[in-house]
C-alpha positions as CSV (number, residue, x, y, z in Angstrom):
1,X,183.1,83.0,81.2
2,X,181.8,81.4,78.0
3,X,179.0,83.0,76.0
4,X,176.7,80.1,76.7
5,X,177.2,80.5,80.5
6,X,176.7,84.3,80.3
7,X,173.4,83.7,78.4
8,X,172.2,81.3,81.1
9,X,173.0,83.8,83.9
10,X,171.1,86.5,82.0
11,X,168.1,84.2,81.6
12,X,168.1,83.3,85.2
13,X,168.1,86.9,86.3
14,X,165.2,87.7,84.0
15,X,163.2,84.7,85.2
16,X,163.6,85.5,88.8
17,X,162.8,89.1,88.3
18,X,166.2,90.4,89.4
19,X,166.0,93.8,91.0
20,X,162.5,94.4,89.5
21,X,161.0,91.7,91.8
22,X,160.3,94.0,94.7
23,X,157.1,93.9,96.8
24,X,154.4,96.0,95.3
25,X,151.4,97.4,97.2
26,X,148.2,95.3,96.8
27,X,146.1,96.4,93.9
28,X,143.0,98.5,94.7
29,X,139.7,96.6,94.4
30,X,138.3,96.6,90.9
31,X,136.1,99.6,90.2
32,X,133.1,97.3,89.4
33,X,133.4,95.8,93.0
34,X,132.9,99.2,94.6
35,X,129.3,100.2,95.4
36,X,128.0,103.1,93.4
37,X,126.8,106.2,95.1
38,X,123.2,105.3,94.3
39,X,123.7,101.9,95.9
40,X,125.1,103.4,99.0
41,X,122.3,105.9,99.2
42,X,119.7,103.2,98.8
43,X,121.3,101.1,101.6
44,X,121.2,104.0,104.1
45,X,118.7,103.6,106.9
46,X,116.7,106.3,108.7
47,X,118.4,107.6,111.8
48,X,117.0,106.4,115.1
49,X,116.3,108.7,118.1
50,X,119.0,109.3,120.6
51,X,118.3,107.8,124.1
52,X,115.2,106.0,122.9
53,X,114.4,102.7,124.6
54,X,113.0,100.2,122.2
55,X,110.7,97.5,123.7
56,X,110.4,93.9,122.6
57,X,107.7,91.4,123.8
58,X,109.4,88.1,124.3
59,X,106.1,86.3,124.7
60,X,104.8,87.4,121.3
61,X,105.4,86.0,117.9
62,X,106.4,89.2,116.2
63,X,109.9,90.5,115.8
64,X,110.9,94.0,116.6
65,X,112.8,96.4,114.3
66,X,114.8,99.2,115.9
67,X,116.8,101.9,114.1
68,X,120.1,102.8,115.7
69,X,121.2,106.5,115.9
70,X,123.3,107.5,112.9
71,X,126.9,108.7,113.0
72,X,127.3,112.4,113.8
73,X,128.5,112.6,110.1
74,X,125.2,111.3,108.8
75,X,123.6,108.1,107.6
76,X,126.2,107.5,104.8
77,X,128.9,107.3,107.4
78,X,126.9,104.9,109.6
79,X,123.3,103.8,110.0
80,X,121.8,100.5,111.0
81,X,118.6,98.5,111.5
82,X,118.6,96.1,114.5
83,X,116.2,93.2,114.2
84,X,115.2,91.4,117.5
85,X,113.3,88.1,117.6
86,X,112.5,85.6,120.4
87,X,113.7,82.1,119.6
88,X,113.8,78.9,121.7
89,X,117.4,79.7,122.8
90,X,116.8,83.3,123.8
91,X,116.8,86.6,122.0
92,X,118.2,86.7,118.4
93,X,119.8,90.0,117.4
94,X,120.5,90.8,113.8
95,X,122.3,94.0,112.6
96,X,122.2,95.3,109.1
97,X,124.6,98.3,108.9
98,X,125.4,100.8,106.2
99,X,129.0,102.0,106.6
100,X,131.1,103.8,104.1
101,X,134.4,102.6,105.6
102,X,134.5,99.2,107.2
103,X,137.4,98.0,109.3
104,X,136.9,94.6,110.9
105,X,140.5,93.7,111.8
106,X,142.2,94.9,114.9
107,X,142.9,93.8,118.5
108,X,140.9,96.6,120.2
109,X,137.3,97.6,119.7
110,X,138.3,101.2,119.3
111,X,140.6,100.3,116.4
112,X,138.0,98.7,114.3
113,X,134.3,98.4,113.6
114,X,132.7,96.3,116.3
115,X,129.4,95.7,118.2
116,X,129.2,94.7,121.8
117,X,125.9,93.4,123.4
118,X,125.5,93.8,127.2
119,X,122.5,91.6,128.1
120,X,122.1,93.1,131.6
121,X,122.9,96.7,130.7
122,X,125.9,98.9,130.2
123,X,128.7,98.2,132.6
124,X,127.9,94.4,132.9
125,X,129.5,91.5,131.1
126,X,129.2,91.9,127.4
127,X,129.5,89.7,124.2
128,X,130.9,90.8,120.9
129,X,128.8,90.3,117.8
130,X,130.5,88.5,114.9
131,X,130.4,90.8,111.8
132,X,130.6,90.0,108.1
133,X,131.4,92.7,105.5
134,X,128.9,93.5,102.8
135,X,129.1,95.7,99.7
136,X,127.6,98.7,101.6
137,X,128.6,97.9,105.2
138,X,128.3,94.8,107.4
139,X,125.9,92.3,109.0
140,X,126.0,91.1,112.6
141,X,124.3,88.1,114.2
142,X,124.2,87.2,117.9
143,X,121.9,85.2,120.2
144,X,121.5,86.4,123.8
145,X,120.8,83.2,125.7
146,X,118.0,83.1,128.3
147,X,120.5,82.4,131.1
148,X,122.4,85.6,130.2
149,X,119.4,87.8,130.8
150,X,118.3,89.2,134.2
151,X,114.6,89.8,135.1
152,X,112.1,88.4,132.6
153,X,108.8,90.1,133.3
154,X,107.5,93.6,134.1
155,X,110.4,96.0,133.0
156,X,112.4,92.9,132.0
157,X,116.1,93.2,131.1
158,X,117.7,96.3,129.5
159,X,120.0,95.2,126.8
160,X,122.6,97.7,125.7
161,X,124.0,97.5,122.2
162,X,127.3,99.4,121.9
163,X,128.4,100.2,118.3
164,X,131.9,101.3,117.5
165,X,132.2,103.0,114.1
166,X,135.9,103.3,113.2
167,X,137.1,105.3,110.2
168,X,140.7,104.4,109.5
169,X,141.2,107.3,107.1
170,X,140.6,109.9,109.8
171,X,141.8,107.6,112.7
172,X,138.6,108.3,114.6
173,X,136.1,106.1,116.4
174,X,132.5,107.0,117.3
175,X,130.6,105.1,120.0
176,X,126.8,104.7,119.3
177,X,124.3,103.1,121.7
178,X,121.0,101.4,121.2
179,X,118.9,100.4,124.2
180,X,116.4,97.4,124.2
181,X,113.9,96.6,126.9
182,X,113.0,92.9,126.6
183,X,110.2,91.4,128.7
184,X,107.8,88.5,128.7
185,X,105.0,90.8,129.9
186,X,103.3,92.0,133.1
187,X,103.8,90.0,136.2
188,X,100.9,88.5,138.2
189,X,101.7,90.7,141.2
190,X,101.7,94.0,139.1
191,X,98.5,93.1,137.3
192,X,96.8,92.4,140.7
193,X,98.1,95.7,142.1
194,X,96.9,97.7,139.1
195,X,93.5,96.1,139.2
196,X,92.5,96.5,142.8
197,X,88.7,96.1,143.0
198,X,87.0,99.4,143.7
199,X,83.8,99.5,145.8
200,X,81.5,102.4,145.2
201,X,79.2,103.3,148.1
202,X,75.5,103.1,147.1
203,X,76.1,100.9,144.0
204,X,74.7,97.4,144.0
205,X,77.1,94.6,143.9
206,X,77.5,92.6,140.7
207,X,75.0,89.8,140.5
208,X,77.5,87.4,138.9
209,X,79.5,85.5,141.5
210,X,83.3,85.4,141.3
211,X,84.9,82.3,139.7
212,X,86.0,79.5,142.1
213,X,89.7,78.5,142.4
214,X,88.8,75.2,140.8
215,X,87.2,76.9,137.8
216,X,90.2,79.2,137.3
217,X,92.8,76.5,137.8
218,X,91.1,74.1,135.3
219,X,93.2,75.1,132.3
220,X,96.4,74.4,134.4
221,X,95.2,71.3,136.1
222,X,98.1,69.3,134.5
223,X,101.4,70.3,133.1
224,X,100.5,69.2,129.5
225,X,100.2,72.8,128.4
226,X,103.9,73.4,128.9
227,X,105.2,69.9,128.3
228,X,107.4,71.0,125.5
229,X,109.3,73.4,127.8
230,X,111.2,70.5,129.4
231,X,110.9,71.1,133.1
232,X,114.1,69.4,134.5
233,X,113.8,66.6,137.0
234,X,114.1,67.9,140.5
235,X,112.9,71.4,139.4
236,X,109.7,72.7,141.0
237,X,107.4,75.4,139.4
238,X,105.2,77.8,141.2
239,X,102.8,79.8,138.9
240,X,100.8,82.9,139.7
241,X,98.3,84.0,137.1
242,X,96.1,87.1,137.1
243,X,93.1,86.5,134.9
244,X,90.6,88.9,133.4
245,X,88.0,88.4,130.6
246,X,89.3,84.9,130.0
247,X,92.9,85.9,129.4
248,X,96.1,85.9,131.5
249,X,96.9,89.6,132.0
250,X,99.8,88.9,134.4
251,X,102.0,85.9,134.8
252,X,104.8,85.0,137.3
253,X,106.8,81.8,137.0
254,X,109.1,80.9,139.9
255,X,111.4,77.9,139.4
256,X,113.6,76.3,141.9
257,X,116.4,76.0,141.0
258,X,116.3,79.1,138.7
259,X,116.1,78.2,134.9
260,X,115.3,81.2,132.7
261,X,114.8,79.3,129.5
262,X,112.1,77.0,131.0
263,X,110.5,79.9,133.0
264,X,110.2,81.9,129.8
265,X,108.7,79.0,127.9
266,X,106.1,78.3,130.7
267,X,105.3,82.0,130.9
268,X,104.5,82.0,127.1
269,X,102.4,78.8,127.4
270,X,100.3,80.3,130.2
271,X,99.6,83.5,128.3
272,X,98.2,81.5,125.5
273,X,95.7,79.6,127.6
274,X,91.9,80.4,127.7
275,X,90.3,80.8,131.1
276,X,86.7,81.1,132.3
277,X,85.4,84.6,131.5
278,X,84.8,87.1,134.2
279,X,84.8,90.9,134.3
280,X,86.7,90.9,137.6
281,X,90.4,90.3,137.9
282,X,91.1,86.9,139.6
283,X,94.4,85.4,140.7
284,X,95.1,81.7,140.6
285,X,98.2,79.8,141.9
286,X,99.4,76.4,140.7
287,X,102.4,74.4,141.6
288,X,104.1,71.5,139.8
């Protein structure tokens, strides 16, 4: 072999790396990309109470913030704030979690960090919450659509949020639960039952006469107050409203066929109406 050919072979081996071109483990994240202990401490949330049921008013304008129970190892290992807000599509759930060890990849929920929302309670059909890693944990964002909820008024629907905190280093998974009771408010029937008029013997009857059905029904004489709700063609609405001191204290909306989104929208519209004022509780029905 000529000297020129040997030199070419040597250069080719060096250029391709030769035996030194073996797979190397991925480099650790740069130190400046890792959160400092002070940053992690600041991101920790207070620990929520075990077995507490958080309530959210779906007819109101305010959002509800709920603290999830922390990991058994403490808030540094896992803590989270769950933000619940009613939107046109349903109930919007946002999760801001502090987690010292985030693992988002894996086929099974018990092999990674994951959050499952069960709109009708534990043991029913659930939906996984998409998660995005942050410097000190992760964020989750999920809408529970109206049609995925069960009952809307009175006790409403009990949403179970199941949180799986997986620590790859110790190969352990902890299951944490947060319970949400979401409701549009008291039903017409329950308000009526809770406000049964009491008659005291020997006491003179109130001088002011009860309101007539026409007076009570005036604010709902047309469907203009819930026009934006979009009652579908061929869908009928039956409203029962319990009124006291000019406000709806109980509302029941029955649609045929059933349509949760529209029913919740009409319920909210009714609760915003102003009615003739009376100290007595009156019940009015309206059909559309």
